[in-house]
N, C-alpha and C positions, 0 to 999 in steps of 0.2 A: 358716605353718600354725598354728592354734590347737592347743596340745598338751593335748587333752582328757584324756589318760591320764597326765599328769604324776604320778609317785609311785605309780602302779599296778603291779602285778606280773602278768605274763601267762606262762602255760605253753603251749608249742606243741609238739606231738608231730610226729615225721617232718619235723624242721626242718633236716635236713642237706642238702636240695636241693629243687627243684621248688616246688609251692605252699606247703609248709610253710616254706621259707626265705624266700619272697617275703612271706608273711604276717607272719612274725616281723619282718622289716625294716619293713613297713608299720606294725605296731603300735609299733615303735621310733620311727618318725617322728612318731607321735602322743604320744610321751613315756614309754611304758611301759618298765620293766625287763623283759626277756624271758628266761625260762627255756626253753632250747631243748634238745630231746631227739632222739635219733637213734642209729642203730647205728654210723655212720661218724664217727670223731673228726675226720678231715680235713675232711668236709663241714660239721660243726658249727663248725669253725674258720673256714671260708669264710663261713658265715652270720654268725658273730660279727663278722667284718670289715665286712660290709654293715650290721649293726646299729650299729657304732661309726661308720661313715660317715654313718649317719642321725642321729647325735648322741645316741645312747643307749647302754645297757650291757646285757650279757647274762650269764647264767650257763649254762655248758655242762653237760649232764647225759647222758653217753653211756648209752644204754638200749636193751635188747632187750625189746620188749613181750611177748614170749613168756615172760619171766622174771617170774612174778607177784609174787614177793617184792619185786622192785625197784619195781613199780608201787605196791604197798601202802605202801612207804616214802615216797612222793612227798609226800603231805599232811603227815605229821609232819615231814619234812625241810624243806619250805617254811615251816611254821609256825616251826620253830626258827631258820632262816636269816632270814626276812623278817617273820614275824608275820602274814602276810596272803597272799591269792591273790585276784585280782580277775577274771581271765580264764582260761578253759580252751579251747584250740583243739585238738581231736583230729583231726589231718589224716592221721596215719600209716595207710597201707593196703598191701595186698599184692594182686597180680593173681591169684595161685594159678595153677593150670593150667587152661587153657581145654580142656575135654574133655567127652565125654558124661557125663551124670550117673552112669550105671552104671559108668563107668571111673575115677571119682574114687578116688584112693588115700587111704588113711587118713592118712598123714602130711601130704598136701596139704590134706585137709579140716581137719586139726588146726591147721594154720598159718593158714588164713583165719579160722577160728572164734576162735582166740587173738587175732588182731590186730583184727578188726572187732567181735566180740562180747564176748569175755572181757575184753580190755583196756578196752573201753568201759565195762563194768559196774564193773570195778575202779577205773578213773579217776573215775567218778562216786562210788563209795563213799569213796575216799580224799580227793577234792577238795571234796565237798559241804559239809562243815562250814565250811571257809574261805570258800568261795564264798557261802554264805548269810550270813556275817558281813560280807562286802564292802559298801560303801556302794551299789554298782551292779555286782553280780556279773553276769558274762556267760559263757555256755558255748556253743560252736559245734562241731558234729560234721560232718565232711565226708563226704558220701554220694555216690552214683553212680546214674545212671538205671536201671541194671539192676535196682535194688532194687524198681522200680515197673514196669519193662518187661522181662519175661523175654526171654531171647534164647538160642538154641541154643549150647551149650558154655559159657555163662557161669553155670551153676548155682551153683557154690561162691561166687563173688563176689557174685551177685545175692541168694542166700538169706541170706548172712551180713550183707550190707548192709541187707537188709530187716529182719533181726532187730535190728540195731543201731538202725535208725530207730524201730522199735516201742518198744525200750527207752528211747531218749532222749525220745520223745514221751510216754511214760508218766511219766517223771521230770518232764518239763515240766508236766504236768497236776497233779502232786503239789506243785508250786512256785507254782501260780497265785496264791496270796495272799502271796507274798513279792516282794522287789525283784529277785530273781535271774531273769534272762531266758535261756531256753534255745532254741536253733534249730538246724536242719539247713541245710547249705549244699551245693548241687550245682554245681560249677564248669562242668560241661559239658566238651565236648572241649577239652583244653589240651595244649600241647606239652611233656609231661613224659616221663620215662624210662619210666614205667609204660605210658603211651599208645603209646610206640614198641614196646615189647614185645608189646603187644596187637595193634597194627596196623603191622607192620614195613615194608610197602610204601606207606604212606599219604603223601600229599604234605603235609609238616608246614608248608609256607610259609603255608598258610591258617589255621593254628591260632594262637589267641592264646597268648602266653607267659604263664608263671605270674604275672609282674609285672602283667599286664593285669587278672587277676581277684582279685588280692590286695585291693585297695581295697573291693571289694563284700563280701568276707568280713570284713575289719577293721571295716567299718561296723557289722556286727552286734555288735561288741564295745564300742562306745562307750556312755558313760553315757547319751547322749541317745537311744539306740536303744530303742524300746519293743516291737518285734516279739517275739512269744513263741509257742512251739510252732508255728513256721512253717518251711516249706521254701523257702529262698531259692535260686532257680535263676539263676546268674550275676548279672545286674543287675535281676532281677525277683523278686517273692515271691508265693507262692501258699499258701493254707491247706494245712496238712499233714494227711493222713488216714491212719488205719491201720484 
């Protein structure tokens, strides 16, 4: 494999398992040094093992995205440590509680807002200067079909992902005349722990593994990729609208 990302630094949130871990390993296979974040130290260490097996290296950054001061420190920390940031993948997400809108509890609402909207805004704010300076800066935010297709009981997840999509696409429009490319990625149904929590009785044998969708997401991070302000759904792309 041609290592298009040799020398690049990538930040991946929610990288302790699932799609985040698979994408981190995929970016490593392309040559990137990957900064991986997540709440679970053990999970990050397993991802680190996979990255090393792919022939690259990682920096572990245990992080709770609800702690806003920790997010704000990411940009300055990366600048001090590496002097650059080429790729941002915001994969971290939370299911919240599947419940009627009128029954959503304040603490549950606060959690999904924090992870999907506030963390997205703060990641943009702290990473934007470094990504703009990168030769081929790339940012990808992982989304969910409920943002565009409302479904009973999914109000908190859908509303906050929709808000994230709008925020990201607005940022993308502001970057139209720069080399920085920003996109959304919807992996579709994937055999992740979050999916299991949402559909505990589902037959998972028919679902793709995170490793199967990681290459499509990683492709959006390559210097050769020119899609911008797009919604990529698994292996196909469609113009994003808000």
